[in-house]
FITOR-241905 format. One record per residue (C-alpha): residue in one letter; x, y, z. Coordinates in nm, 3 decimals. Example, Ala and Ser with C-alpha at 12.3 -4.5 7.8 and 13.67 -1.06 7.14 Angstrom:
<sites>
SITE,A,1.230,-0.450,0.780
SITE,S,1.367,-0.106,0.714
</sites>
This chain:
<sites>
SITE,X,7.584,7.442,4.196
SITE,X,7.718,7.761,4.219
SITE,X,8.020,7.836,4.429
SITE,X,7.854,8.012,4.682
SITE,X,7.617,7.666,4.768
SITE,X,7.983,7.457,4.708
SITE,X,8.068,7.678,5.013
SITE,X,7.798,7.617,5.190
SITE,X,7.726,7.263,5.157
SITE,X,8.037,7.167,5.360
SITE,X,7.838,7.270,5.653
SITE,X,7.662,6.975,5.868
SITE,X,7.429,7.287,6.023
SITE,X,7.110,7.425,5.864
SITE,X,7.200,7.766,5.731
SITE,X,6.980,8.095,5.652
SITE,X,7.038,8.380,5.478
SITE,X,6.826,8.637,5.421
SITE,X,6.803,8.926,5.129
SITE,X,6.612,9.229,5.164
SITE,X,6.564,9.530,4.959
SITE,X,6.285,9.747,4.759
SITE,X,6.107,9.528,4.481
SITE,X,6.286,9.481,4.162
SITE,X,6.620,9.533,4.299
SITE,X,6.754,9.234,4.217
SITE,X,6.709,8.951,4.485
SITE,X,6.491,8.702,4.277
SITE,X,6.719,8.638,4.023
SITE,X,7.004,8.658,4.286
SITE,X,6.861,8.379,4.446
SITE,X,6.831,8.172,4.166
SITE,X,7.173,8.229,4.016
SITE,X,7.307,8.129,4.387
SITE,X,7.034,7.782,4.366
SITE,X,7.115,7.710,4.014
SITE,X,6.877,7.370,4.045
SITE,X,6.527,7.308,4.000
SITE,X,6.552,7.069,4.306
SITE,X,6.510,7.357,4.578
SITE,X,6.188,7.370,4.780
SITE,X,5.965,7.697,4.712
SITE,X,5.764,7.825,5.009
SITE,X,5.533,8.130,5.033
SITE,X,5.284,8.222,5.308
SITE,X,4.956,8.360,5.245
SITE,X,4.947,8.612,5.532
SITE,X,5.286,8.752,5.388
SITE,X,5.372,8.898,5.053
SITE,X,5.691,9.033,5.142
SITE,X,5.817,8.688,5.237
SITE,X,5.962,8.403,4.961
SITE,X,6.187,8.087,5.107
SITE,X,6.319,7.895,4.904
SITE,X,6.574,7.585,5.045
SITE,X,6.815,7.354,4.917
SITE,X,6.966,7.052,5.141
SITE,X,7.069,7.254,5.441
SITE,X,7.015,7.587,5.291
SITE,X,6.748,7.842,5.339
SITE,X,6.719,8.128,5.156
SITE,X,6.455,8.407,5.261
SITE,X,6.381,8.722,5.057
SITE,X,6.164,9.022,5.199
SITE,X,6.051,9.294,4.984
SITE,X,6.096,9.647,5.143
SITE,X,5.871,9.930,5.112
SITE,X,5.886,10.288,5.312
SITE,X,6.013,10.131,5.644
SITE,X,6.162,9.847,5.801
SITE,X,5.925,9.638,5.968
SITE,X,6.063,9.630,6.306
SITE,X,5.770,9.508,6.516
SITE,X,5.640,9.207,6.364
SITE,X,5.708,8.889,6.468
SITE,X,5.734,8.731,6.128
SITE,X,6.029,8.984,6.023
SITE,X,6.242,8.912,6.345
SITE,X,6.197,8.520,6.324
SITE,X,6.288,8.486,5.963
SITE,X,6.506,8.812,5.853
SITE,X,6.691,8.911,6.225
SITE,X,6.696,8.549,6.321
SITE,X,6.936,8.415,5.990
SITE,X,7.279,8.337,6.010
SITE,X,7.346,8.680,5.802
SITE,X,7.187,8.966,5.617
SITE,X,7.209,9.069,5.260
SITE,X,7.077,9.419,5.166
SITE,X,7.039,9.465,4.792
SITE,X,7.002,9.766,4.620
SITE,X,6.979,9.845,4.245
SITE,X,7.291,10.051,4.181
SITE,X,7.155,10.137,3.822
SITE,X,6.874,10.294,3.972
SITE,X,6.963,10.605,4.151
SITE,X,6.642,10.765,4.223
SITE,X,6.580,10.497,4.467
SITE,X,6.951,10.568,4.647
SITE,X,6.772,10.807,4.928
SITE,X,6.498,10.590,5.005
SITE,X,6.785,10.286,5.022
SITE,X,6.995,10.529,5.246
SITE,X,6.694,10.574,5.502
SITE,X,6.617,10.199,5.525
SITE,X,6.985,10.115,5.607
SITE,X,7.037,10.319,5.866
SITE,X,6.694,10.286,6.003
SITE,X,6.786,9.857,5.997
SITE,X,7.131,9.933,6.168
SITE,X,7.053,10.190,6.423
SITE,X,6.750,9.921,6.569
SITE,X,6.904,9.604,6.534
SITE,X,7.258,9.636,6.600
SITE,X,7.497,9.421,6.580
SITE,X,7.410,9.254,6.272
SITE,X,7.629,9.084,5.993
SITE,X,7.524,9.270,5.680
SITE,X,7.672,9.272,5.362
SITE,X,7.498,9.538,5.101
SITE,X,7.489,9.419,4.760
SITE,X,7.465,9.648,4.450
SITE,X,7.307,9.440,4.191
SITE,X,7.299,9.475,3.816
SITE,X,7.665,9.565,3.784
SITE,X,7.634,9.468,3.402
SITE,X,7.398,9.742,3.297
SITE,X,7.595,10.046,3.169
SITE,X,7.386,10.354,3.410
SITE,X,7.581,10.075,3.733
SITE,X,7.704,10.342,3.959
SITE,X,8.038,10.265,4.083
SITE,X,8.151,10.097,4.420
SITE,X,8.271,10.401,4.568
SITE,X,7.974,10.622,4.423
SITE,X,7.763,10.419,4.620
SITE,X,8.024,10.415,4.948
SITE,X,8.033,10.788,4.936
SITE,X,7.617,10.844,4.886
SITE,X,7.570,10.549,5.124
SITE,X,7.795,10.712,5.386
SITE,X,7.924,10.369,5.495
SITE,X,8.206,10.486,5.688
SITE,X,8.031,10.672,5.932
SITE,X,7.853,10.336,6.041
SITE,X,8.001,10.204,6.373
SITE,X,8.186,9.856,6.277
SITE,X,8.073,9.767,6.668
SITE,X,7.707,9.778,6.574
SITE,X,7.744,9.634,6.200
SITE,X,7.984,9.398,6.032
SITE,X,7.902,9.506,5.716
SITE,X,8.103,9.507,5.344
SITE,X,7.958,9.600,4.991
SITE,X,7.998,9.439,4.663
SITE,X,7.864,9.454,4.352
SITE,X,7.734,9.203,4.112
SITE,X,7.542,9.068,3.849
SITE,X,7.291,8.780,3.786
SITE,X,7.341,8.766,3.427
SITE,X,7.717,8.746,3.438
SITE,X,7.746,8.578,3.758
SITE,X,8.011,8.904,3.833
SITE,X,8.111,8.928,4.218
SITE,X,7.955,8.578,4.325
SITE,X,8.340,8.487,4.437
SITE,X,8.359,8.800,4.643
SITE,X,8.033,8.730,4.784
SITE,X,8.121,8.329,4.848
SITE,X,8.465,8.468,4.996
SITE,X,8.255,8.730,5.263
SITE,X,8.046,8.407,5.384
SITE,X,8.327,8.177,5.421
SITE,X,8.502,8.418,5.638
SITE,X,8.181,8.531,5.818
SITE,X,8.025,8.195,5.895
SITE,X,8.318,7.947,5.869
SITE,X,8.606,8.195,6.050
SITE,X,8.795,8.074,5.757
SITE,X,9.115,8.377,5.654
SITE,X,9.229,8.167,5.363
SITE,X,9.076,8.220,4.985
SITE,X,8.863,8.057,4.867
SITE,X,8.936,8.118,4.515
SITE,X,9.298,8.185,4.378
SITE,X,9.264,8.531,4.263
SITE,X,9.468,8.703,3.970
SITE,X,9.667,9.039,4.038
SITE,X,9.581,9.208,3.662
SITE,X,9.867,9.467,3.609
SITE,X,9.760,9.624,3.325
SITE,X,9.456,9.611,3.049
SITE,X,9.369,9.662,2.672
SITE,X,9.042,9.634,2.489
SITE,X,9.034,9.674,2.157
SITE,X,8.692,9.754,1.900
SITE,X,8.777,9.612,1.557
SITE,X,8.465,9.787,1.423
SITE,X,8.598,10.131,1.505
SITE,X,8.974,10.103,1.569
SITE,X,8.939,10.243,1.895
SITE,X,9.153,10.111,2.193
SITE,X,9.114,10.172,2.590
SITE,X,9.399,10.145,2.788
SITE,X,9.418,10.070,3.191
SITE,X,9.738,10.051,3.428
SITE,X,9.666,9.938,3.754
SITE,X,9.977,9.954,3.965
SITE,X,10.059,10.344,4.043
SITE,X,10.464,10.298,4.012
SITE,X,10.537,10.060,3.747
SITE,X,10.889,9.973,3.703
SITE,X,11.072,9.937,3.382
SITE,X,11.018,9.586,3.335
SITE,X,10.640,9.641,3.343
SITE,X,10.625,9.959,3.121
SITE,X,10.828,9.704,2.846
SITE,X,10.605,9.429,2.870
SITE,X,10.305,9.738,2.859
SITE,X,10.429,9.837,2.505
SITE,X,10.460,9.498,2.433
SITE,X,10.093,9.412,2.526
SITE,X,10.013,9.648,2.241
SITE,X,10.161,9.561,1.986
SITE,X,10.136,9.217,2.003
SITE,X,9.735,9.272,2.063
SITE,X,9.760,9.433,1.691
SITE,X,9.895,9.105,1.563
SITE,X,9.628,8.863,1.792
SITE,X,9.333,9.083,1.618
SITE,X,9.498,9.011,1.226
SITE,X,9.557,8.670,1.298
SITE,X,9.241,8.545,1.433
SITE,X,9.001,8.805,1.254
SITE,X,8.869,8.516,1.067
SITE,X,8.798,8.325,1.341
SITE,X,8.549,8.548,1.499
SITE,X,8.689,8.393,1.900
SITE,X,9.002,8.278,2.002
SITE,X,9.269,8.315,2.289
SITE,X,9.623,8.336,2.345
SITE,X,9.928,8.341,2.625
SITE,X,10.223,8.433,2.596
SITE,X,10.519,8.493,2.880
SITE,X,10.759,8.785,2.875
SITE,X,11.019,8.801,3.163
SITE,X,10.817,8.828,3.465
SITE,X,10.446,8.851,3.325
SITE,X,10.184,8.677,3.117
SITE,X,10.011,8.837,2.861
SITE,X,9.618,8.652,2.784
SITE,X,9.439,8.801,2.468
SITE,X,9.092,8.684,2.430
SITE,X,8.886,8.752,2.167
SITE,X,8.481,8.766,2.131
SITE,X,8.321,8.889,1.751
SITE,X,8.494,9.217,1.680
SITE,X,8.646,9.306,2.069
SITE,X,8.979,9.189,2.188
SITE,X,9.074,9.176,2.568
SITE,X,9.414,9.211,2.634
SITE,X,9.529,9.124,3.044
SITE,X,9.868,9.139,3.170
SITE,X,9.961,8.888,3.506
SITE,X,10.227,8.788,3.692
SITE,X,10.375,8.476,3.559
SITE,X,10.243,8.298,3.871
SITE,X,9.911,8.418,3.854
SITE,X,9.611,8.194,3.810
SITE,X,9.551,8.174,3.418
SITE,X,9.189,7.973,3.429
SITE,X,9.075,8.292,3.661
SITE,X,9.184,8.574,3.451
SITE,X,9.041,8.374,3.150
SITE,X,8.735,8.373,3.298
SITE,X,8.734,8.753,3.382
SITE,X,8.811,8.821,3.067
SITE,X,8.560,8.583,2.868
SITE,X,8.292,8.714,3.138
SITE,X,8.369,9.113,3.044
SITE,X,8.360,9.020,2.691
SITE,X,8.010,8.835,2.705
SITE,X,7.835,9.179,2.764
SITE,X,8.089,9.440,2.543
SITE,X,7.896,9.494,2.249
SITE,X,7.589,9.604,2.391
SITE,X,7.802,9.783,2.683
SITE,X,8.088,9.978,2.505
SITE,X,8.123,10.314,2.438
SITE,X,8.384,10.503,2.292
SITE,X,8.436,10.680,2.657
SITE,X,8.414,10.353,2.872
SITE,X,8.701,10.353,3.131
SITE,X,8.859,10.021,3.113
SITE,X,9.004,10.088,3.477
SITE,X,8.684,10.205,3.621
SITE,X,8.489,9.869,3.472
SITE,X,8.730,9.612,3.576
SITE,X,8.782,9.774,3.931
SITE,X,8.431,9.763,3.991
SITE,X,8.361,9.398,3.867
SITE,X,8.675,9.259,4.016
SITE,X,8.792,9.455,4.279
SITE,X,9.021,9.188,4.431
SITE,X,9.188,9.072,4.115
SITE,X,9.339,9.412,4.027
SITE,X,9.740,9.464,4.154
SITE,X,9.741,9.692,4.452
</sites>
């Protein structure tokens, strides 16, 4: 069971989530990531190649392949898509050539169907050519959408690594059940460092704009301890360590020749921080470049887990 199906399971009523987007935008892989079960029912309609429905217990996941226009006048569209509890608009964040079309479809959808509950999902965030949240916000001009017409948010996610599922789950929790408390205990990452042992290259990121002397001292210690951790765990290939310094904890994670280190507050959730580190390290060998922007990477993948 995924975190999203776990949230929705607490509802006694049936819930339908509609996902629309261009072909190959990532809808189907996302649906499979949510369900994580072979027990669901899969329904296809003979008279509609665009529509796909999968149900599990009280949850229905409906996907619709868009083309050049929004099918406003189709009765099936009105019943299945506009009649759903929430609507996801899925965009391939690695395909810049489709951004103009996605923008036009998005504004046409909002203009003719307001008010709607809409979440824009930028898929394939694990790919190296995936564009950032800020770039998407600016390009799609989401700030120009009237909030009274559309309760709209945007998250990046990856069906391969599971990134973004927690943020999406929290959005669903607030939107469907009006729950304001968090469903996940987020970390507040203060600083990070990644070391590529093959090249001895490091990247650092400090997420606090005006760090105090205690934080800066802890950050310097993070750098020193990262080298020690690298030497002592090199023979094993994997490893983790947690130490406490003043008001902070430092979490070290190794995967192959990469070391990732996080600095968090002393009361931050360690399991959550370790999970983030492991997820990032999973795709690091294929994504790492000497000009990697570590701050941008973590901010894009985990916007709710960085210190503000």
